ZAFI-921102 format. One record per residue (C-alpha): x, y, z; residue in three letters. Coordinates in steps of 0.5 Angstrom, whole numbers. Layout:
R  X  Y  Z  ALA .
...
end
This chain:
R  -12  -72  -76  MET .
R  -17  -78  -74  SER .
R  -20  -78  -67  ARG .
R  -23  -84  -63  ALA .
R  -29  -84  -59  THR .
R  -29  -87  -52  ILE .
R  -35  -89  -48  ALA .
R  -40  -85  -52  PRO .
R  -46  -88  -48  ASP .
R  -43  -83  -42  ARG .
R  -43  -77  -47  GLY .
R  -35  -77  -46  ALA .
R  -31  -76  -52  GLU .
R  -23  -77  -51  VAL .
R  -20  -74  -58  ALA .
R  -13  -77  -59  VAL .
R  -9  -73  -64  ALA .
R  -6  -78  -69  ALA .
R  1  -78  -69  GLY .
R  2  -74  -63  THR .
R  -1  -78  -57  GLY .
R  -4  -72  -54  SER .
R  -11  -73  -51  ARG .
R  -16  -67  -50  LYS .
R  -23  -69  -46  ARG .
R  -29  -66  -49  ALA .
R  -33  -62  -44  ARG .
R  -38  -66  -40  LEU .
R  -45  -64  -40  PRO .
R  -46  -60  -33  GLY .
R  -38  -58  -33  ASP .
R  -40  -51  -33  GLY .
R  -45  -51  -28  LEU .
R  -40  -55  -23  ALA .
R  -35  -49  -25  GLY .
R  -40  -44  -23  TYR .
R  -42  -48  -16  LEU .
R  -34  -48  -14  PHE .
R  -34  -40  -16  LEU .
R  -40  -38  -13  SER .
R  -37  -36  -6  PRO .
R  -32  -32  -9  TRP .
R  -38  -29  -14  ILE .
R  -43  -28  -8  ILE .
R  -37  -24  -4  GLY .
R  -35  -20  -9  ILE .
R  -42  -18  -11  VAL .
R  -45  -17  -4  LEU .
R  -38  -14  -1  LEU .
R  -35  -11  -6  THR .
R  -39  -9  -12  LEU .
R  -45  -8  -9  GLY .
R  -43  -3  -4  PRO .
R  -38  1  -9  MET .
R  -44  2  -14  VAL .
R  -49  4  -8  THR .
R  -43  9  -5  SER .
R  -42  12  -12  LEU .
R  -50  13  -12  TYR .
R  -50  16  -5  LEU .
R  -44  21  -8  SER .
R  -49  25  -12  PHE .
R  -54  25  -6  THR .
R  -56  29  0  ASP .
R  -56  23  5  TYR .
R  -56  23  13  ASP .
R  -57  16  14  LEU .
R  -64  17  17  PHE .
R  -68  20  11  ASN .
R  -69  18  4  THR .
R  -63  20  -1  PRO .
R  -64  27  -5  THR .
R  -61  27  -12  TRP .
R  -56  33  -12  ILE .
R  -52  32  -18  GLY .
R  -45  34  -17  LEU .
R  -46  39  -11  GLU .
R  -42  34  -6  ASN .
R  -36  34  -11  TYR .
R  -36  42  -12  GLN .
R  -37  43  -5  ARG .
R  -30  40  -3  MET .
R  -26  45  -6  PHE .
R  -29  51  -2  SER .
R  -29  46  4  ASP .
R  -23  49  8  ALA .
R  -22  42  12  ARG .
R  -22  38  6  TRP .
R  -17  42  3  LEU .
R  -13  41  10  ARG .
R  -14  34  10  SER .
R  -11  33  3  VAL .
R  -5  38  4  GLN .
R  -4  33  11  VAL .
R  -4  27  7  THR .
R  0  29  1  ALA .
R  6  31  6  ILE .
R  5  25  10  TYR .
R  6  21  3  VAL .
R  11  25  1  ALA .
R  15  24  7  LEU .
R  13  17  10  ALA .
R  14  13  3  VAL .
R  21  15  1  PRO .
R  24  15  8  ILE .
R  21  8  10  LYS .
R  23  5  3  LEU .
R  30  8  4  ALA .
R  31  5  11  VAL .
R  28  -1  9  ALA .
R  33  -2  4  LEU .
R  39  0  8  ALA .
R  37  -5  13  VAL .
R  36  -10  8  ALA .
R  43  -9  5  VAL .
R  46  -10  12  LEU .
R  42  -16  13  LEU .
R  44  -19  6  ASN .
R  51  -22  8  GLY .
R  52  -28  13  LYS .
R  53  -26  20  ARG .
R  52  -29  27  ALA .
R  44  -29  29  GLY .
R  42  -27  22  GLN .
R  35  -30  23  GLY .
R  34  -26  30  PHE .
R  36  -20  27  TYR .
R  31  -21  21  ARG .
R  25  -23  26  ALA .
R  27  -17  30  ALA .
R  26  -12  24  PHE .
R  20  -15  21  TYR .
R  16  -16  28  GLY .
R  14  -8  28  PRO .
R  10  -10  22  SER .
R  6  -14  25  LEU .
R  4  -10  31  ILE .
R  5  -3  29  GLY .
R  -2  -1  26  GLY .
R  -5  -3  32  SER .
R  -9  1  37  VAL .
R  -4  -1  43  GLY .
R  2  1  39  VAL .
R  -1  8  37  ALA .
R  -2  10  44  ILE .
R  5  8  47  VAL .
R  8  12  41  TRP .
R  4  18  43  LYS .
R  6  17  50  MET .
R  13  17  48  MET .
R  13  23  44  PHE .
R  8  27  49  SER .
R  11  33  53  ASP .
R  16  31  59  ASP .
R  16  24  56  SER .
R  22  19  54  VAL .
R  23  22  47  VAL .
R  23  29  50  ASP .
R  27  28  56  GLN .
R  32  25  51  LEU .
R  32  31  46  LEU .
R  33  36  52  LEU .
R  40  33  54  ARG .
R  42  35  47  PHE .
R  39  42  48  GLY .
R  33  41  44  VAL .
R  26  43  47  ASP .
R  20  41  43  THR .
R  15  41  48  GLY .
R  13  34  46  GLY .
R  12  32  39  TRP .
R  5  30  40  ALA .
R  2  37  42  GLY .
R  7  41  38  ASN .
R  4  42  31  PRO .
R  11  43  28  ASP .
R  13  36  30  PHE .
R  6  32  31  SER .
R  6  29  23  LEU .
R  13  27  24  MET .
R  12  23  30  MET .
R  7  19  25  LEU .
R  12  19  20  VAL .
R  17  16  25  LEU .
R  12  11  27  LEU .
R  11  9  19  ALA .
R  18  8  18  THR .
R  19  4  24  TRP .
R  14  -1  21  GLN .
R  19  -3  15  LEU .
R  19  -10  16  GLY .
R  15  -12  10  ALA .
R  19  -8  5  PRO .
R  25  -10  8  MET .
R  24  -17  7  VAL .
R  22  -16  0  ILE .
R  28  -12  -1  PHE .
R  32  -18  2  LEU .
R  29  -23  -3  ALA .
R  31  -18  -9  GLY .
R  38  -17  -7  LEU .
R  39  -25  -6  LYS .
R  37  -25  -14  GLN .
R  43  -21  -16  VAL .
R  49  -25  -19  PRO .
R  55  -25  -15  ARG .
R  59  -25  -22  GLU .
R  57  -18  -23  LEU .
R  60  -15  -16  TYR .
R  66  -19  -18  GLU .
R  67  -16  -25  ALA .
R  66  -9  -22  ALA .
R  71  -10  -16  GLU .
R  76  -13  -22  VAL .
R  75  -6  -25  ASP .
R  76  -2  -19  GLY .
R  69  0  -17  ALA .
R  68  2  -10  GLY .
R  62  0  -5  ARG .
R  58  6  -7  GLY .
R  59  5  -15  ARG .
R  57  -2  -14  ARG .
R  51  0  -10  PHE .
R  49  5  -15  TRP .
R  51  2  -22  SER .
R  49  -6  -20  ILE .
R  45  -6  -14  THR .
R  40  -1  -15  LEU .
R  38  -3  -23  PRO .
R  38  -10  -21  MET .
R  33  -9  -16  ILE .
R  29  -4  -19  SER .
R  23  -8  -20  PRO .
R  23  -10  -13  VAL .
R  24  -2  -11  LEU .
R  18  0  -16  PHE .
R  13  -6  -13  PHE .
R  15  -3  -6  ASN .
R  14  4  -8  LEU .
R  7  2  -11  LEU .
R  5  -1  -5  LEU .
R  7  3  0  GLU .
R  4  9  -3  THR .
R  -2  6  -4  ILE .
R  -2  4  4  ASN .
R  0  11  6  ALA .
R  -6  14  3  PHE .
R  -10  10  7  GLN .
R  -7  11  14  VAL .
R  -12  12  19  PHE .
R  -12  8  26  THR .
R  -5  11  29  SER .
R  -7  18  26  ALA .
R  -14  17  29  TYR .
R  -11  15  36  VAL .
R  -6  21  36  VAL .
R  -10  26  33  GLY .
R  -17  24  34  GLY .
R  -23  26  29  PRO .
R  -21  33  29  ASN .
R  -13  32  27  GLY .
R  -10  35  34  GLN .
R  -6  39  35  PRO .
R  -9  45  30  ALA .
R  -11  40  25  GLY .
R  -4  38  24  SER .
R  -6  30  23  THR .
R  -12  31  20  LEU .
R  -11  26  15  PHE .
R  -16  25  9  TYR .
R  -19  18  12  THR .
R  -20  21  18  ILE .
R  -24  27  16  TYR .
R  -28  22  11  LEU .
R  -30  18  17  PHE .
R  -32  24  21  ASP .
R  -36  27  16  ARG .
R  -40  20  15  GLY .
R  -40  17  22  PHE .
R  -39  24  26  GLY .
R  -44  29  22  ASP .
R  -48  23  18  TYR .
R  -46  26  12  ARG .
R  -46  20  8  MET .
R  -47  23  1  GLY .
R  -41  28  2  TYR .
R  -37  22  5  ALA .
R  -38  18  -1  SER .
R  -36  23  -6  ALA .
R  -30  24  -1  MET .
R  -28  17  -2  ALA .
R  -29  17  -10  TRP .
R  -24  23  -10  MET .
R  -19  19  -6  LEU .
R  -20  13  -11  LEU .
R  -19  18  -16  LEU .
R  -13  21  -13  GLY .
R  -10  14  -12  VAL .
R  -11  12  -19  GLY .
R  -8  18  -22  LEU .
R  -2  17  -17  VAL .
R  -1  10  -19  THR .
R  -2  11  -27  VAL .
R  4  17  -26  PHE .
R  8  12  -22  LEU .
R  7  7  -28  PHE .
R  9  12  -33  ARG .
R  15  14  -30  THR .
R  17  7  -28  ALA .
R  19  6  -36  ARG .
R  25  10  -35  GLY .
R  28  7  -29  TRP .
R  26  0  -28  VAL .
R  30  -5  -31  PHE .
R  27  -12  -32  TYR .
R  30  -19  -34  SER .
R  30  -19  -42  GLY .
R  30  -12  -43  ASP .
R  34  -9  -49  SER .
R  38  -3  -48  GLY .
R  33  2  -50  ASP .
R  27  -2  -48  LYS .
R  26  -1  -40  ARG .
end
């Protein structure tokens, strides 16, 4: 292989590979500097806005810090104190129940709507936009206030349920129903996973359904044996995103239940208790430790989901025993 050097006075070399015609430009002096200059906004952002606060938070989690005095190193005391903190345990319980209810219900409804909208029908674009709309505004303070009013005592939902002989006394003030009210609010915001499901359904080959129909498979059998396996990567993607998002619910829960998770601590989510300890009680060290425990918990759940995915998620090109 021979090389021809072009414009040596500029320090640039163009190597022409003999026999192939391919060209490869050697690195110019200053190329590295130019690359770092282009990357500098991202590097500055991740150092100052992400890595810096994370390292600071990790340090503060091992200290007693109240924003006004110098942090005092106390080792693992903040982490140990959590397991004897009744409100922390309550927040973990409420968040776990919410994640266990909201994620599967939301995904099931989103998939059902996506299946309905997958076929050709009049006004298809309007229906898709109508179902996607709540995802854009559902997390706002205004919607949370309206949602709370709808489920308050003697409100629209309460009056409707009374017509069927169900007297709950208003979901917003009833500890047995307040969490379910927030689960319904999360389900209402099904637009984002629905759109992703719809994209996955469009990729399922029609030939598979036609072959199944020839074999006499009904709608249920085709959905279970063809649709679900074919969209399992999309289902896993949605499951992962929605699970992580559910752990971080804050705005709607804070508007409905306030800093104490009213009524009776039934809406005391982990993030709300963390916020209250940090900016209500100024226990920044304890709040930092809580934040790292939340990160650890979400990380463990994510690892668990990836482990289980090997058994039910099918990717294109997988062999029969490789999933």
